[in-house]
Each structure stands twice: as C-alpha cells, then as structure tokens.
C-alpha atoms as a printed R data frame, in Angstrom:
    type eleno elety resid chain resno       x      y       z
1   ATOM     1    CA   MET     A     1 127.203 92.555   7.610
2   ATOM     2    CA   LYS     A     2 124.050 90.611   6.834
3   ATOM     3    CA   ARG     A     3 124.211 87.850   4.244
4   ATOM     4    CA   ILE     A     4 121.324 87.000   1.943
5   ATOM     5    CA   LEU     A     5 120.823 84.024  -0.359
6   ATOM     6    CA   VAL     A     6 118.809 84.527  -3.565
7   ATOM     7    CA   ILE     A     7 117.592 81.281  -5.170
8   ATOM     8    CA   ASP     A     8 115.949 81.889  -8.558
9   ATOM     9    CA   ASP     A     9 116.471 80.379 -12.007
10  ATOM    10    CA   GLU     A    10 116.051 83.758 -13.752
11  ATOM    11    CA   TRP     A    11 119.435 85.485 -13.809
12  ATOM    12    CA   LYS     A    12 117.872 88.880 -14.538
13  ATOM    13    CA   ILE     A    13 115.797 88.599 -11.349
14  ATOM    14    CA   ARG     A    14 118.847 87.575  -9.346
15  ATOM    15    CA   LYS     A    15 120.853 90.507 -10.736
16  ATOM    16    CA   LEU     A    16 118.060 92.999 -10.008
17  ATOM    17    CA   ILE     A    17 117.739 91.829  -6.419
18  ATOM    18    CA   LYS     A    18 121.503 91.690  -5.889
19  ATOM    19    CA   ASP     A    19 122.043 95.203  -7.275
20  ATOM    20    CA   TYR     A    20 119.496 96.670  -4.853
21  ATOM    21    CA   LEU     A    21 120.732 94.706  -1.847
22  ATOM    22    CA   VAL     A    22 124.415 95.377  -2.454
23  ATOM    23    CA   ARG     A    23 123.646 99.103  -2.562
24  ATOM    24    CA   GLU     A    24 122.113 98.677   0.897
25  ATOM    25    CA   GLY     A    25 125.302 97.079   2.189
26  ATOM    26    CA   TYR     A    26 124.262 93.408   2.220
27  ATOM    27    CA   ILE     A    27 126.371 90.467   1.103
28  ATOM    28    CA   VAL     A    28 124.434 88.526  -1.544
29  ATOM    29    CA   ASP     A    29 124.958 84.962  -2.782
30  ATOM    30    CA   GLU     A    30 123.104 83.567  -5.789
31  ATOM    31    CA   ALA     A    31 121.859 80.129  -6.823
32  ATOM    32    CA   GLY     A    32 120.226 79.284 -10.152
33  ATOM    33    CA   ASP     A    33 118.301 76.199  -9.044
34  ATOM    34    CA   GLY     A    34 117.068 74.474  -5.913
35  ATOM    35    CA   GLU     A    35 119.914 71.997  -5.698
36  ATOM    36    CA   GLU     A    36 122.567 74.708  -5.828
37  ATOM    37    CA   GLY     A    37 120.546 76.764  -3.374
38  ATOM    38    CA   LEU     A    38 120.477 74.007  -0.767
39  ATOM    39    CA   GLU     A    39 124.177 73.341  -1.222
40  ATOM    40    CA   LYS     A    40 125.001 76.996  -0.579
41  ATOM    41    CA   PHE     A    41 122.542 77.291   2.311
42  ATOM    42    CA   PHE     A    42 124.038 74.369   4.213
43  ATOM    43    CA   THR     A    43 127.592 75.556   3.484
44  ATOM    44    CA   ASN     A    44 127.208 79.135   4.714
45  ATOM    45    CA   ILE     A    45 125.220 81.076   7.304
46  ATOM    46    CA   TYR     A    46 122.463 83.364   5.989
47  ATOM    47    CA   ASP     A    47 120.228 85.958   7.605
48  ATOM    48    CA   VAL     A    48 117.482 85.869   4.931
49  ATOM    49    CA   VAL     A    49 116.625 83.536   2.027
50  ATOM    50    CA   ILE     A    50 114.755 84.785  -1.059
51  ATOM    51    CA   LEU     A    51 113.264 81.773  -2.791
52  ATOM    52    CA   ASP     A    52 111.509 81.205  -6.141
53  ATOM    53    CA   ILE     A    53 109.000 78.346  -6.487
54  ATOM    54    CA   MET     A    54 109.261 77.087 -10.056
55  ATOM    55    CA   MET     A    55 112.879 76.016 -10.527
56  ATOM    56    CA   PRO     A    56 114.766 73.142 -12.161
57  ATOM    57    CA   LYS     A    57 116.151 70.135 -10.254
58  ATOM    58    CA   ILE     A    58 114.455 70.958  -6.929
59  ATOM    59    CA   ASP     A    59 111.437 73.280  -6.674
60  ATOM    60    CA   GLY     A    60 111.046 76.044  -4.117
61  ATOM    61    CA   TRP     A    61 108.539 74.148  -1.961
62  ATOM    62    CA   SER     A    62 111.004 71.280  -1.518
63  ATOM    63    CA   VAL     A    63 113.851 73.696  -0.802
64  ATOM    64    CA   CYS     A    64 111.718 75.402   1.842
65  ATOM    65    CA   ARG     A    65 110.925 72.068   3.519
66  ATOM    66    CA   LYS     A    66 114.621 71.122   3.635
67  ATOM    67    CA   ILE     A    67 115.595 74.481   5.128
68  ATOM    68    CA   ARG     A    68 112.847 74.329   7.754
69  ATOM    69    CA   GLU     A    69 114.072 70.927   8.904
70  ATOM    70    CA   GLU     A    70 117.248 72.635  10.118
71  ATOM    71    CA   SER     A    71 116.663 76.388  10.402
72  ATOM    72    CA   GLN     A    72 114.151 79.133  11.198
73  ATOM    73    CA   VAL     A    73 115.916 81.675   8.970
74  ATOM    74    CA   PRO     A    74 113.409 84.181   7.481
75  ATOM    75    CA   ILE     A    75 112.251 83.033   4.025
76  ATOM    76    CA   ILE     A    76 110.654 85.295   1.418
77  ATOM    77    CA   MET     A    77 108.880 83.417  -1.380
78  ATOM    78    CA   LEU     A    78 109.206 85.292  -4.677
79  ATOM    79    CA   THR     A    79 107.131 83.835  -7.492
80  ATOM    80    CA   ALA     A    80 105.067 84.513 -10.607
81  ATOM    81    CA   ARG     A    81 102.222 82.469  -9.116
82  ATOM    82    CA   ALA     A    82  99.611 84.759  -7.549
83  ATOM    83    CA   ASP     A    83  97.137 82.026  -6.597
84  ATOM    84    CA   GLU     A    84  95.936 82.386  -2.998
85  ATOM    85    CA   GLY     A    85  96.157 78.631  -2.539
86  ATOM    86    CA   ASP     A    86  99.875 78.813  -3.272
87  ATOM    87    CA   GLN     A    87 100.294 81.584  -0.737
88  ATOM    88    CA   LEU     A    88  98.482 79.638   1.974
89  ATOM    89    CA   PHE     A    89 100.543 76.556   1.152
90  ATOM    90    CA   GLY     A    90 103.666 78.673   1.468
91  ATOM    91    CA   PHE     A    91 102.658 79.762   4.948
92  ATOM    92    CA   GLU     A    92 101.890 76.138   5.837
93  ATOM    93    CA   LEU     A    93 105.554 75.504   5.028
94  ATOM    94    CA   GLU     A    94 106.445 78.304   7.456
95  ATOM    95    CA   THR     A    95 107.579 81.004   5.054
96  ATOM    96    CA   ASP     A    96 107.622 84.560   6.395
97  ATOM    97    CA   GLU     A    97 106.668 86.642   3.357
98  ATOM    98    CA   TYR     A    98 105.201 86.012  -0.101
99  ATOM    99    CA   MET     A    99 105.780 88.409  -3.004
100 ATOM   100    CA   VAL     A   100 104.408 88.038  -6.534
101 ATOM   101    CA   LYS     A   101 106.342 88.875  -9.707
102 ATOM   102    CA   PRO     A   102 106.575 91.450 -11.110
103 ATOM   103    CA   PHE     A   103 107.583 93.007  -7.808
104 ATOM   104    CA   ASN     A   104 108.872 96.326  -6.550
105 ATOM   105    CA   PRO     A   105 112.520 95.795  -5.542
106 ATOM   106    CA   LYS     A   106 112.325 98.715  -3.110
107 ATOM   107    CA   LEU     A   107 109.441 97.001  -1.327
108 ATOM   108    CA   LEU     A   108 111.448 93.763  -1.214
109 ATOM   109    CA   VAL     A   109 114.339 95.623   0.412
110 ATOM   110    CA   ALA     A   110 111.935 97.173   2.933
111 ATOM   111    CA   LYS     A   111 110.534 93.747   3.830
112 ATOM   112    CA   ILE     A   112 114.056 92.367   4.303
113 ATOM   113    CA   LYS     A   113 114.956 95.251   6.608
114 ATOM   114    CA   ALA     A   114 111.768 94.668   8.606
115 ATOM   115    CA   LEU     A   115 112.559 90.956   8.992
116 ATOM   116    CA   LEU     A   116 116.098 91.704  10.128
117 ATOM   117    CA   ARG     A   117 114.915 94.351  12.604
118 ATOM   118    CA   ARG     A   118 112.377 91.927  14.004
119 ATOM   119    CA   ASP     A   119 114.868 89.100  14.444
120 ATOM   120    CA   GLY     A   120 117.453 91.399  16.024
121 ATOM   121    CA   LYS     A   121 115.072 93.206  18.361
122 ATOM   122    CA   ILE     A   122 115.826 93.028  22.088
123 ATOM   123    CA   VAL     A   123 112.860 93.439  24.383
124 ATOM   124    CA   ASP     A   124 113.883 94.593  27.861
125 ATOM   125    CA   LYS     A   125 111.205 92.762  29.769
126 ATOM   126    CA   ALA     A   126 111.011 89.849  32.181
127 ATOM   127    CA   PRO     A   127 109.624 86.612  30.707
128 ATOM   128    CA   LEU     A   128 105.830 86.468  30.536
129 ATOM   129    CA   VAL     A   129 104.237 83.458  32.207
130 ATOM   130    CA   PHE     A   130 100.753 82.132  31.438
131 ATOM   131    CA   GLY     A   131 100.240 78.832  33.218
132 ATOM   132    CA   ASP     A   132 102.547 76.305  31.546
133 ATOM   133    CA   LEU     A   133 103.504 78.811  28.840
134 ATOM   134    CA   THR     A   134 106.550 81.088  29.214
135 ATOM   135    CA   ILE     A   135 107.455 83.751  26.645
136 ATOM   136    CA   ASP     A   136 110.937 85.282  26.823
137 ATOM   137    CA   GLY     A   137 110.995 88.514  24.809
138 ATOM   138    CA   VAL     A   138 114.771 88.925  25.146
139 ATOM   139    CA   LYS     A   139 115.583 85.501  23.718
140 ATOM   140    CA   ARG     A   140 112.477 85.372  21.470
141 ATOM   141    CA   GLU     A   141 111.917 81.987  23.074
142 ATOM   142    CA   VAL     A   142 108.702 80.209  24.039
143 ATOM   143    CA   ARG     A   143 108.562 77.303  26.482
144 ATOM   144    CA   LEU     A   144 105.709 74.947  27.259
145 ATOM   145    CA   LYS     A   145 106.176 73.098  30.560
146 ATOM   146    CA   GLY     A   146 109.860 73.985  30.384
147 ATOM   147    CA   VAL     A   147 110.387 72.658  26.863
148 ATOM   148    CA   VAL     A   148 111.471 75.136  24.179
149 ATOM   149    CA   LEU     A   149 108.980 75.231  21.296
150 ATOM   150    CA   ASP     A   150 110.099 75.344  17.681
151 ATOM   151    CA   LEU     A   151 108.169 78.415  16.528
152 ATOM   152    CA   THR     A   152 108.772 80.187  13.249
153 ATOM   153    CA   PRO     A   153 109.547 83.934  13.443
154 ATOM   154    CA   LYS     A   154 106.036 84.733  12.237
155 ATOM   155    CA   GLU     A   155 104.426 82.370  14.787
156 ATOM   156    CA   TYR     A   156 106.416 84.066  17.546
157 ATOM   157    CA   ASP     A   157 105.356 87.527  16.375
158 ATOM   158    CA   LEU     A   158 101.741 86.389  16.225
159 ATOM   159    CA   LEU     A   159 101.847 84.943  19.733
160 ATOM   160    CA   TYR     A   160 103.582 88.008  21.142
161 ATOM   161    CA   PHE     A   161 100.961 90.262  19.568
162 ATOM   162    CA   PHE     A   162  98.264 88.208  21.284
163 ATOM   163    CA   VAL     A   163  99.865 88.359  24.727
164 ATOM   164    CA   GLU     A   164 100.394 92.117  24.378
165 ATOM   165    CA   ASN     A   165  96.626 92.335  23.832
166 ATOM   166    CA   LYS     A   166  95.594 89.736  26.398
167 ATOM   167    CA   GLY     A   167  91.833 89.494  26.820
168 ATOM   168    CA   VAL     A   168  91.117 91.801  23.861
169 ATOM   169    CA   ALA     A   169  89.006 90.479  20.992
170 ATOM   170    CA   LEU     A   170  91.055 91.045  17.835
171 ATOM   171    CA   SER     A   171  89.612 90.953  14.347
172 ATOM   172    CA   ARG     A   172  91.396 89.005  11.613
173 ATOM   173    CA   GLU     A   173  92.030 92.277   9.775
174 ATOM   174    CA   LYS     A   174  93.608 93.853  12.880
175 ATOM   175    CA   ILE     A   175  95.863 90.819  13.358
176 ATOM   176    CA   LEU     A   176  96.819 90.764   9.691
177 ATOM   177    CA   ASN     A   177  97.670 94.473   9.579
178 ATOM   178    CA   SER     A   178  99.613 94.404  12.854
179 ATOM   179    CA   VAL     A   179 101.628 91.204  12.364
180 ATOM   180    CA   TRP     A   180 101.998 91.018   8.566
181 ATOM   181    CA   GLY     A   181 101.763 94.739   7.770
182 ATOM   182    CA   TRP     A   182  99.289 96.875   5.865
183 ATOM   183    CA   ASP     A   183 101.013 96.156   2.525
184 ATOM   184    CA   TYR     A   184 100.710 92.374   2.822
185 ATOM   185    CA   PHE     A   185  99.342 90.747  -0.341
186 ATOM   186    CA   GLY     A   186  96.866 88.173   0.893
187 ATOM   187    CA   ASP     A   187  93.688 87.707   2.915
188 ATOM   188    CA   SER     A   188  92.562 86.898   6.442
189 ATOM   189    CA   ARG     A   189  92.703 83.142   5.867
190 ATOM   190    CA   THR     A   190  96.434 83.500   6.430
191 ATOM   191    CA   VAL     A   191  95.632 84.355  10.064
192 ATOM   192    CA   ASP     A   192  93.494 81.224  10.459
193 ATOM   193    CA   THR     A   193  96.259 79.062   8.995
194 ATOM   194    CA   HIS     A   194  98.917 80.401  11.358
195 ATOM   195    CA   ILE     A   195  96.658 80.226  14.417
196 ATOM   196    CA   LYS     A   196  95.802 76.606  13.630
197 ATOM   197    CA   ARG     A   197  99.496 75.784  13.475
198 ATOM   198    CA   LEU     A   198 100.284 77.819  16.600
199 ATOM   199    CA   ARG     A   199  97.557 76.059  18.599
200 ATOM   200    CA   LYS     A   200  99.106 72.692  17.759
201 ATOM   201    CA   LYS     A   201 102.340 73.859  19.370
202 ATOM   202    CA   ILE     A   202 101.170 75.788  22.450
203 ATOM   203    CA   GLY     A   203  97.854 74.029  23.078
204 ATOM   204    CA   GLU     A   204  94.263 74.819  22.169
205 ATOM   205    CA   GLU     A   205  93.305 76.674  25.341
206 ATOM   206    CA   TYR     A   206  95.231 79.949  25.002
207 ATOM   207    CA   ILE     A   207  93.920 81.368  21.735
208 ATOM   208    CA   GLN     A   208  90.130 81.441  21.732
209 ATOM   209    CA   THR     A   209  87.876 81.969  18.725
210 ATOM   210    CA   VAL     A   210  85.497 84.923  18.887
211 ATOM   211    CA   ARG     A   211  82.697 83.719  16.669
212 ATOM   212    CA   GLY     A   212  82.074 85.877  13.606
213 ATOM   213    CA   PHE     A   213  84.882 88.281  14.548
214 ATOM   214    CA   GLY     A   214  88.345 86.918  15.219
215 ATOM   215    CA   TYR     A   215  90.409 85.692  18.186
216 ATOM   216    CA   LYS     A   216  91.601 86.607  21.670
217 ATOM   217    CA   PHE     A   217  94.283 85.364  24.042
218 ATOM   218    CA   GLU     A   218  93.256 84.179  27.514
219 ATOM   219    CA   GLU     A   219  95.341 82.629  30.266
C-alpha cells in the first residue's frame, strides 16, 4: 500500500485530503507544521508528499529544500498563493505539481495516481545512448560519462519526452501538455525553467533552442 504524507497547518484541509485518499486505499500521515512534517518524513518512507507553503515553525519552501537534499519523492505543493512567481519558484525547488486552494480533491487524487503510475512504470527497452548520455528506461536512470545524474522525476520525464521525439521541433505548449498534462495550472515559462535546470545537469548541447518556437533534442 502506498503511503502519503500531508503537511498543512489547516486541519480541515488535512481531513479532506485524508478522507479522499483513505477511500482510495492509501495510508495517510498528517503533520500540522513544517517541523513535524520533516520529523515524520525522515522517520518513515513515503511515496508522495503533499505540502503547504505558509506554515508555522518551518515554511513549505524550507521543508521542500530539506526533502530534496535527501530524496526525489514526488512533491505536490498545495497553497492559497496563486502567484505565477511562486509556482516557478516551486519548480526551481524541484516540486512535481502545484495546486492552488481552493482545489478539487478528486483532481488531487488523480494527480497522485498519475505520479505513482509514472514512478512505478517499467519500460521494456534497452538503454538509449546519445554520446556520453545514457538513459535507462527500466531503472529511470540517466548517466553522463558513466556517472548517475540526480534528476527529479519531472526532469526525467521531460528528458525522456525529448528523446522519444529526437530531432523534432517541439513547441512549449506541446511540451507542457505532454509532460505536465492538459490540466496543468501554469504557463510555458515552466518549460523554460525546467530545461535550464536540465541543461545544467546533462550539458548544453543536447537540448537546442528553436528560436521563436520551442526546443528539440539532438545527439
């Protein structure tokens, strides 16, 4: 059974989320502030973390940073702040999804299921090799000159989408809809942010900018 940690200082929000997730068969732990959330996270093993931003003791941004120092567990930011700058900052911190309150709990459950399917997916293919870059779809592992890269789940999905469309010019909208989903609340700058971060890890030469349009992957 999958285990989910909900970190939010509003008990009504925690109860709403827990009620929906328990009905779906998940085990749900709760934390009412960032400090308690970190304590529970580093005590147990979780498959997904749902994280509020504005909390007492330790805010959600700081909690996210601490988690990312040790784990690539999928993180869904759940917050009342709808500012696009906050969303982009969240993705800079390597979150996987960003939902704004008030939210549809059924949509939250759907996003969790999608994240769990993605992380558990086995791809029956031999590793893909592009020069010094090797992508293992079975292990969801990327190596550069033999060294395993520390990619977030979303960075891996983005890279894999590029290699599946090698040589094809992809618009930002196409990338956003294919990797984040048609119901994603945000804009195409999210793509630019993730590609910038991905280039720092795999090198600048693989993902090329198509001026005025988008990007393409070339060996």
